[in-house]
C-alpha positions as CSV (number, residue, x, y, z in Angstrom):
1,M,8.8,-20.2,-13.4
2,A,6.8,-22.1,-10.7
3,L,3.6,-23.7,-11.9
4,P,0.5,-21.5,-11.0
5,P,-1.3,-23.2,-8.2
6,Q,-4.7,-21.9,-9.3
7,F,-4.4,-23.7,-12.6
8,F,-2.7,-26.9,-11.6
9,A,-4.6,-27.6,-8.3
10,G,-6.8,-30.1,-10.1
11,V,-3.9,-31.9,-11.6
12,G,-2.3,-32.1,-8.2
13,E,-5.4,-33.7,-6.7
14,A,-5.5,-36.1,-9.6
15,M,-1.9,-37.2,-8.9
16,K,-2.8,-37.8,-5.3
17,D,-5.8,-40.0,-6.5
18,L,-3.4,-42.0,-8.7
19,L,-1.1,-42.6,-5.8
20,L,-4.0,-43.7,-3.6
21,A,-5.3,-46.0,-6.4
22,N,-1.9,-47.7,-6.6
23,V,-1.9,-48.2,-2.8
24,C,-5.4,-49.7,-3.0
25,S,-4.4,-52.1,-5.8
26,A,-1.3,-53.2,-3.8
27,V,-3.3,-53.8,-0.6
28,A,-6.1,-55.6,-2.5
29,D,-3.6,-58.2,-3.7
30,V,-2.5,-59.1,-0.2
31,D,-2.8,-62.9,0.2
32,I,-3.4,-64.4,3.7
33,N,-3.1,-68.2,4.1
34,I,-5.2,-69.6,6.9
35,F,-5.2,-73.4,7.2
36,G,-4.1,-73.8,3.6
37,I,-6.8,-71.5,2.3
38,D,-5.8,-68.3,0.4
39,I,-7.9,-65.3,1.5
40,H,-7.9,-61.8,0.0
41,P,-9.5,-59.8,2.8
42,F,-9.0,-56.4,1.0
43,A,-10.1,-57.4,-2.5
44,F,-12.9,-54.9,-2.3
45,L,-10.3,-52.1,-2.6
46,Q,-9.5,-53.2,-6.1
47,T,-12.7,-51.8,-7.5
48,W,-12.3,-48.5,-5.6
49,G,-8.7,-48.2,-6.8
50,T,-9.7,-48.8,-10.4
51,N,-12.4,-46.1,-10.2
52,L,-9.9,-43.6,-8.7
53,R,-7.4,-44.4,-11.4
54,N,-9.9,-43.8,-14.2
55,D,-11.2,-40.6,-12.7
56,A,-7.6,-39.3,-12.1
57,N,-6.5,-40.1,-15.7
58,T,-9.6,-38.3,-17.1
59,A,-8.9,-35.2,-15.0
60,I,-5.2,-35.1,-16.1
61,Q,-6.1,-35.6,-19.7
62,N,-8.7,-32.8,-19.5
63,S,-6.1,-30.5,-17.9
64,V,-3.6,-31.2,-20.6
65,T,-6.2,-30.5,-23.3
66,I,-7.1,-27.2,-21.6
67,A,-3.5,-26.3,-21.2
68,S,-2.8,-27.1,-24.9
69,G,-5.7,-24.9,-25.9
70,I,-4.4,-22.0,-23.8
71,N,-0.9,-22.3,-25.2
72,G,-1.8,-22.7,-28.9
73,G,-1.7,-26.5,-29.0
74,N,1.4,-26.8,-27.0
75,S,1.0,-28.7,-23.7
76,D,4.6,-28.2,-22.5
77,P,4.1,-27.4,-18.7
78,T,6.7,-24.6,-18.7
79,K,5.2,-22.8,-21.7
80,V,1.7,-23.3,-20.2
81,A,2.8,-21.9,-16.9
82,N,4.3,-18.8,-18.7
83,T,1.1,-18.3,-20.6
84,V,-1.2,-18.6,-17.5
85,G,1.2,-16.4,-15.6
86,G,1.0,-13.8,-18.3
87,I,-2.8,-13.9,-18.2
88,Q,-2.7,-13.4,-14.4
89,T,-0.3,-10.5,-14.7
90,N,-2.5,-8.8,-17.2
91,I,-5.6,-9.3,-15.0
92,A,-3.7,-7.8,-12.1
93,A,-2.4,-4.9,-14.1
94,N,-5.9,-4.1,-15.5
95,S,-7.4,-4.2,-12.0
96,A,-4.7,-1.8,-10.8
97,A,-5.3,0.6,-13.7
98,I,-9.1,0.5,-13.0
99,S,-8.5,1.1,-9.3
100,A,-6.3,4.1,-10.0
101,L,-8.9,5.6,-12.4
102,Q,-11.7,5.1,-9.8
103,T,-9.6,6.7,-7.1
104,Q,-8.9,9.7,-9.3
105,Q,-12.6,10.1,-10.0
106,T,-13.4,9.9,-6.3
107,Q,-10.8,12.5,-5.5
108,Q,-12.1,14.9,-8.2
109,Q,-15.7,14.5,-7.0
110,T,-14.9,15.1,-3.3
111,G,-11.9,17.4,-3.5
112,G,-10.3,15.4,-0.8
113,A,-6.9,13.8,-0.5
114,S,-5.8,10.8,-2.5
115,V,-2.8,8.6,-3.1
116,T,-2.1,5.9,-5.7
117,V,1.0,3.7,-5.6
118,T,2.2,1.0,-8.0
119,W,5.5,-0.8,-7.9
120,S,8.0,-1.9,-10.6
121,D,11.8,-1.9,-9.9
122,T,13.2,-4.7,-7.6
123,V,14.3,-3.3,-4.2
124,I,14.8,-5.3,-1.0
125,G,14.2,-3.5,2.2
126,N,11.7,-0.8,1.3
127,I,8.7,0.0,-0.9
128,G,9.7,3.5,-2.0
129,P,9.2,6.9,-0.5
130,G,6.0,8.0,1.3
131,W,5.8,5.1,3.8
132,T,6.5,4.7,7.5
133,L,7.5,1.1,8.2
134,G,7.4,-1.0,11.4
135,G,6.0,-4.1,13.0
136,E,6.7,-7.3,15.0
137,S,9.2,-8.8,12.6
138,T,12.3,-7.5,11.0
139,A,11.5,-9.3,7.8
140,P,12.1,-6.7,5.0
141,W,9.4,-5.2,2.8
142,A,10.4,-5.6,-0.8
143,Q,9.2,-4.6,-4.2
144,G,9.8,-6.2,-7.6
145,N,8.0,-7.7,-10.6
146,G,5.3,-5.1,-10.2
147,V,4.3,-6.1,-6.6
148,A,5.2,-5.3,-3.0
149,G,5.1,-7.4,0.1
150,I,7.1,-9.2,2.7
151,Q,10.2,-10.9,1.3
152,P,9.8,-14.5,2.4
153,D,12.7,-15.7,4.6
154,N,12.4,-18.2,7.4
155,H,15.4,-16.7,9.2
156,Y,13.1,-13.8,10.4
157,G,10.5,-16.2,11.8
158,S,6.8,-15.6,12.0
159,G,5.6,-12.0,12.3
160,R,3.8,-9.1,10.6
161,R,5.0,-5.8,9.3
162,H,3.0,-2.6,8.6
163,A,3.4,0.3,6.1
164,I,1.6,3.5,6.9
165,N,1.3,6.0,4.0
166,T,2.5,9.6,4.8
167,T,-0.4,11.1,3.0
168,V,-3.1,12.2,5.4
169,M,-6.8,11.9,4.5
170,L,-8.7,15.1,5.0
171,T,-11.9,13.6,6.3
172,D,-12.9,10.7,8.6
173,D,-14.7,9.1,5.6
174,H,-12.2,7.5,3.3
175,Q,-11.3,4.2,1.7
176,V,-8.4,2.0,0.7
177,T,-8.3,-0.2,-2.4
178,M,-5.6,-2.8,-3.0
179,V,-5.2,-5.3,-5.9
180,A,-3.8,-8.8,-5.2
181,G,-0.7,-9.5,-7.2
182,T,-0.4,-13.1,-5.9
183,S,-2.9,-15.4,-4.2
184,G,-1.2,-15.5,-0.8
185,S,-1.5,-18.4,1.6
186,D,-3.9,-19.8,4.2
187,Q,-1.3,-19.2,7.0
188,A,-0.4,-15.5,6.5
189,M,-2.4,-12.4,5.8
190,T,-2.2,-9.1,4.0
191,S,-4.3,-6.3,5.5
192,L,-6.0,-3.0,4.4
193,L,-6.0,-0.3,7.0
194,V,-8.1,2.8,7.4
195,R,-8.6,5.4,10.2
196,C,-5.1,4.8,11.4
197,A,-3.3,6.9,14.1
198,A,0.1,8.1,13.0
199,D,1.7,5.7,15.5
200,L,-0.8,3.0,14.6
201,S,-2.1,3.0,18.2
202,S,-5.6,2.5,16.7
203,F,-6.9,1.5,13.2
204,V,-9.6,-0.4,11.4
205,Y,-8.6,-3.5,9.4
206,L,-9.6,-6.0,6.7
207,N,-7.3,-9.0,7.3
208,V,-7.3,-11.2,4.2
209,F,-5.9,-14.7,4.0
210,H,-6.1,-16.9,0.9
211,N,-9.2,-18.6,2.4
212,H,-10.6,-16.2,4.9
213,A,-11.2,-12.5,5.6
214,Y,-11.7,-10.6,8.9
215,L,-13.1,-7.1,9.5
216,G,-12.4,-5.3,12.8
217,Y,-10.5,-2.7,14.8
218,G,-7.1,-3.0,16.3
219,S,-4.0,-1.4,17.9
220,W,-0.2,-1.5,17.9
221,N,1.7,-0.8,21.1
222,G,5.2,-0.8,19.6
223,S,5.8,-4.5,19.9
224,T,2.5,-6.3,19.4
225,Y,-0.7,-6.1,17.3
226,V,-4.1,-6.6,18.8
227,F,-7.0,-7.5,16.6
228,H,-10.7,-7.4,17.5
229,D,-12.9,-9.0,14.9
230,W,-16.3,-7.6,14.1
231,A,-17.1,-10.1,11.4
232,D,-15.4,-12.8,9.2
233,V,-16.2,-14.9,6.2
234,A,-14.6,-17.9,4.4
235,L,-13.2,-17.3,0.9
236,G,-13.2,-19.8,-1.9
237,G,-9.6,-18.8,-2.6
238,L,-8.1,-15.4,-3.4
239,A,-7.4,-15.0,-7.1
240,V,-4.6,-12.9,-8.7
241,G,-6.1,-9.6,-9.8
242,T,-8.8,-9.5,-7.1
243,T,-9.7,-5.9,-6.0
244,L,-10.3,-5.4,-2.3
245,T,-11.7,-2.2,-0.8
246,L,-12.2,-1.2,2.8
247,R,-14.4,1.9,3.2
248,A,-15.1,3.9,6.4
249,E,-18.1,6.3,6.3
250,G,-19.7,7.6,9.5
251,Q,-20.1,4.6,11.8
252,N,-20.3,2.1,8.9
253,Y,-17.5,0.0,7.6
254,I,-17.8,-2.0,4.3
255,A,-15.4,-4.4,2.8
256,T,-15.9,-5.4,-0.9
257,I,-14.2,-7.9,-3.1
258,S,-14.2,-7.1,-6.8
259,G,-17.1,-4.8,-6.3
260,S,-19.3,-7.1,-4.2
261,T,-19.9,-6.7,-0.5
262,L,-17.7,-9.1,1.5
263,L,-18.2,-7.9,5.1
264,S,-19.8,-5.0,6.8
265,H,-20.3,-3.6,10.3
266,T,-21.9,-0.6,12.0
267,D,-19.9,0.6,15.0
268,S,-22.8,1.8,17.1
269,T,-21.3,1.5,20.6
270,I,-20.9,4.6,22.7
271,P,-18.1,5.5,22.6
272,T,-17.3,3.8,19.3
273,Q,-14.9,0.9,19.4
274,A,-12.8,2.4,16.6
275,T,-11.1,5.8,17.2
276,V,-12.4,8.5,14.8
277,G,-11.2,12.0,14.4
278,S,-8.5,14.2,12.9
279,S,-5.7,12.2,14.5
280,N,-6.9,9.0,12.8
281,R,-6.8,9.8,9.1
282,R,-3.8,7.8,7.9
283,V,-4.1,4.7,5.7
284,G,-1.9,1.7,5.2
285,M,-1.4,-2.0,5.0
286,I,0.1,-5.0,6.9
287,S,1.9,-8.0,5.4
288,G,2.6,-11.2,7.4
289,Q,4.9,-14.2,7.4
290,Y,4.3,-17.6,9.0
291,V,7.1,-20.1,9.5
292,D,6.1,-23.6,10.3
293,L,7.9,-26.3,12.3
294,F,9.7,-27.5,9.1
295,G,11.1,-24.1,8.3
296,S,8.8,-23.3,5.4
297,A,7.9,-19.6,5.1
298,Y,4.4,-18.6,4.0
299,T,3.6,-14.9,3.3
300,G,0.5,-12.9,2.7
301,W,-0.5,-12.0,-0.9
302,D,1.7,-9.5,-2.6
303,I,0.2,-6.1,-3.5
304,K,-0.1,-5.0,-7.1
305,S,-1.4,-1.5,-6.3
306,F,-2.4,0.6,-3.4
307,A,-4.9,3.5,-3.6
308,A,-6.8,5.6,-1.1
309,A,-9.1,8.6,-1.2
310,D,-11.6,10.6,0.8
311,V,-15.1,9.6,0.0
312,S,-16.7,12.8,1.4
313,S,-15.8,16.4,0.8
314,P,-13.6,18.3,3.2
315,P,-15.2,21.4,4.8
316,V,-13.2,23.8,2.6
317,V,-14.5,26.0,-0.2
318,G,-12.3,26.8,-3.2
319,T,-9.0,25.4,-4.4
320,G,-5.7,25.6,-2.6
321,W,-3.5,24.2,0.2
322,S,-1.9,25.1,3.5
323,I,0.8,22.8,5.1
324,Y,3.3,23.5,7.8
325,Q,6.1,22.1,9.9
326,S,5.1,21.4,13.5
327,T,8.5,20.1,14.8
328,S,11.1,22.3,16.4
329,S,13.9,21.2,14.1
330,Q,14.5,19.6,10.7
331,N,17.8,19.3,8.9
332,L,18.2,20.7,5.4
333,P,19.7,18.2,3.0
334,G,22.6,20.4,1.9
335,S,23.9,23.8,0.8
336,G,23.0,25.8,-2.2
337,W,19.4,25.4,-3.5
338,T,17.8,22.3,-2.0
339,T,14.4,21.1,-0.9
340,V,13.4,21.6,2.7
341,G,14.2,17.9,3.4
342,S,12.4,14.6,3.3
343,S,10.3,15.2,6.5
344,A,10.1,18.9,7.1
345,F,6.3,19.4,6.6
346,D,4.2,17.1,8.6
347,T,0.7,18.7,8.9
348,V,-1.9,19.5,6.3
349,R,-3.9,22.4,7.7
350,Q,-6.3,22.7,4.7
351,K,-6.4,21.3,1.2
352,A,-9.0,21.3,-1.6
353,N,-8.8,20.2,-5.3
354,V,-5.0,19.7,-5.2
355,T,-2.9,16.6,-4.3
356,V,-0.3,16.7,-1.6
357,T,1.9,14.3,-3.4
358,T,4.8,14.2,-0.9
359,L,4.0,15.9,2.4
360,G,7.5,15.8,3.8
361,T,9.0,18.0,1.0
362,G,5.8,19.9,0.3
363,V,5.2,18.6,-3.2
364,I,1.8,19.8,-4.4
365,T,0.3,18.5,-7.7
366,I,-2.1,20.8,-9.4
367,Q,-5.5,19.5,-10.5
368,K,-7.1,22.7,-11.9
369,T,-5.4,24.9,-14.4
370,G,-5.2,28.6,-13.6
371,W,-3.4,31.5,-11.8
372,Y,-2.3,30.7,-8.3
373,S,-1.0,32.8,-5.4
374,V,1.8,30.8,-3.8
375,A,3.7,31.6,-0.6
376,F,6.5,29.9,1.2
377,A,8.2,31.0,4.4
378,A,10.8,29.3,6.7
379,T,12.8,30.1,9.7
380,V,16.3,28.8,9.0
381,I,19.0,28.2,11.6
382,T,22.5,28.1,9.9
383,G,25.9,29.7,10.0
384,Q,26.5,33.4,9.2
385,V,25.8,33.0,5.5
386,T,23.3,34.2,2.9
387,A,19.9,32.4,2.9
388,A,16.8,32.7,0.7
389,A,13.5,31.0,-0.1
390,G,12.3,29.9,-3.5
391,L,10.0,27.6,-5.5
392,Y,10.7,24.5,-7.5
393,Y,8.5,23.9,-10.5
394,Q,8.1,20.6,-12.4
395,P,5.8,20.7,-15.5
396,A,3.4,17.8,-16.0
397,G,5.2,14.8,-17.5
398,A,8.7,16.3,-16.9
399,G,11.4,14.2,-15.3
400,S,12.9,16.9,-13.2
401,A,12.2,20.3,-11.5
402,S,14.0,23.6,-11.6
403,I,13.9,26.9,-9.6
404,V,11.1,29.1,-10.9
405,R,11.1,31.9,-8.3
406,Q,13.6,33.2,-5.8
407,G,12.9,35.4,-2.8
408,A,15.1,38.1,-1.5
409,R,18.4,36.9,0.0
410,V,19.1,37.6,3.6
411,D,22.8,38.2,4.5
412,G,24.3,36.5,7.5
413,G,25.7,38.1,10.6
414,G,25.6,38.3,14.4
415,G,25.6,35.5,16.9
416,G,28.5,34.7,19.1
417,D,28.0,31.0,18.4
418,N,28.5,31.7,14.7
419,T,24.8,30.8,14.1
420,A,21.8,32.9,13.2
421,N,18.1,32.6,12.7
422,Y,16.8,33.8,9.3
423,T,13.2,34.3,8.2
424,V,13.2,33.8,4.5
425,A,10.1,34.0,2.3
426,T,8.8,34.3,-1.2
427,S,5.3,35.1,-2.5
428,N,4.4,34.8,-6.2
429,V,1.6,34.5,-8.7
430,L,2.1,31.6,-11.0
431,Y,0.2,30.1,-13.9
432,L,0.0,26.4,-13.2
433,S,-1.5,23.6,-15.4
434,A,-3.2,20.4,-14.3
435,G,-0.5,17.9,-13.5
436,D,2.2,20.5,-12.7
437,Q,4.1,20.2,-9.4
438,I,5.2,23.0,-7.2
439,F,7.3,22.8,-4.0
440,P,9.5,24.9,-1.7
441,A,13.2,25.5,-2.2
442,V,15.8,26.9,0.4
443,Y,19.2,28.4,-0.3
444,T,22.1,28.5,2.1
445,G,25.6,29.6,1.3
446,I,27.5,27.1,3.3
447,G,26.4,24.4,5.7
448,S,23.1,22.6,5.6
449,G,21.3,24.3,8.5
450,K,17.9,23.5,9.9
451,T,14.3,24.8,9.6
452,T,12.2,25.3,12.7
453,G,8.4,25.0,13.1
454,T,5.9,25.6,15.7
455,G,5.0,23.8,18.9
456,S,1.5,25.1,19.2
457,A,-0.7,23.1,16.7
458,G,-0.6,25.6,13.8
459,A,-0.7,28.9,15.7
460,S,2.2,31.1,14.7
461,Y,3.8,28.5,12.6
462,T,7.1,29.7,11.2
463,T,7.7,27.2,8.3
464,Y,4.8,26.9,6.0
465,F,3.7,26.5,2.3
466,E,0.4,27.8,1.1
467,G,-1.3,28.4,-2.2
468,A,-4.7,29.4,-3.6
469,L,-6.3,29.4,-7.0
470,L,-7.1,33.0,-8.1
471,N,-8.6,32.5,-11.5
472,S,-9.2,29.3,-13.4
473,A,-8.4,28.9,-17.1
């Protein structure tokens, strides 16, 4: 395990002082003979070198003493590194747990949208479902050891990558909170993003390097990021476990670090510099890599956890949801009973006091226990076979889902091109408990088929999933 730089920085400086002290001593001993007289023109450096050596030795001894105390009397550097690394890991994990709890409380208070993501398994090339990835570089996102970030590799050169979460906030007022899993570098940043357009053509950012932070608004044109800084501040160093939050509320933007205000700005221009509205309610992050002339790769700090939530209540009364497919065609993943596919639903029409856990497949997580009216309908294009709509149900804490309701099956037929359009639907009353998940299911006899949506922004949509709380427990 690499020695933690936060702990051994002092020792590193002391070693530099020792080296400089040795150089001073060597130069002080230089003897120049002029007309038979020995002269030591740099003798004054001897005293300076002696003082440097004494101070350095004291610093090293103090570090060893502290290290020994941390590690139960053992000053072995590797064991000390493991101990300090464990402390840092615990701090980051605790900060992530607190962030998740605070996000949950915020969501319950406002009834808005929320998302919380942590990472565990090692995967190169992605950071799990629920993200849209892109950016200047082709350097892969990766997850492992409980963090996510850019995988350092100088072959990809300098550049930045973004990850936009597929969960859509329900109001313009929302926040993102991220916990630092590593300390990052002075050369590369990791960013918190709020009020993002789906294509990232506009967003508000908090760009955080190890030693500096910047608050502003920006854009992405498909090949280049543009950043406009409103404010910036120097950091004394970003520590592992630090909690960073970027909050957008009205015209005000506030960045905090471990609960204390870091930067703030009021966007009072007319029109505002940052784009605000229903098309700018995505949240996300950016991670960067910088490769210097010697080929060394520096990346932004790795992310221990990501959480986002609305901070004001959506203009909806009650408990329920309405999501739909706006695209003209989405492939089903297979035959028999399947989900609607990973990206069928793409628009949240309304939502209150439930969580849209995975928008693409329509996974809804229940927050309030009670009786719900749940309806799912889809227009399916497939071969001349039987088709039907149903519902998957996954109880809280369960590892898998099963079909809990099935609608009437529609028999195939007609169509000279051996295809047919089916409207399949099911409407049921279900008792659902907090933490349960419910999502649509589609049955086709053979062939995968497709679902179709609407092209008119929600009017007359043909593939939709809706539910409402009838009576709470």
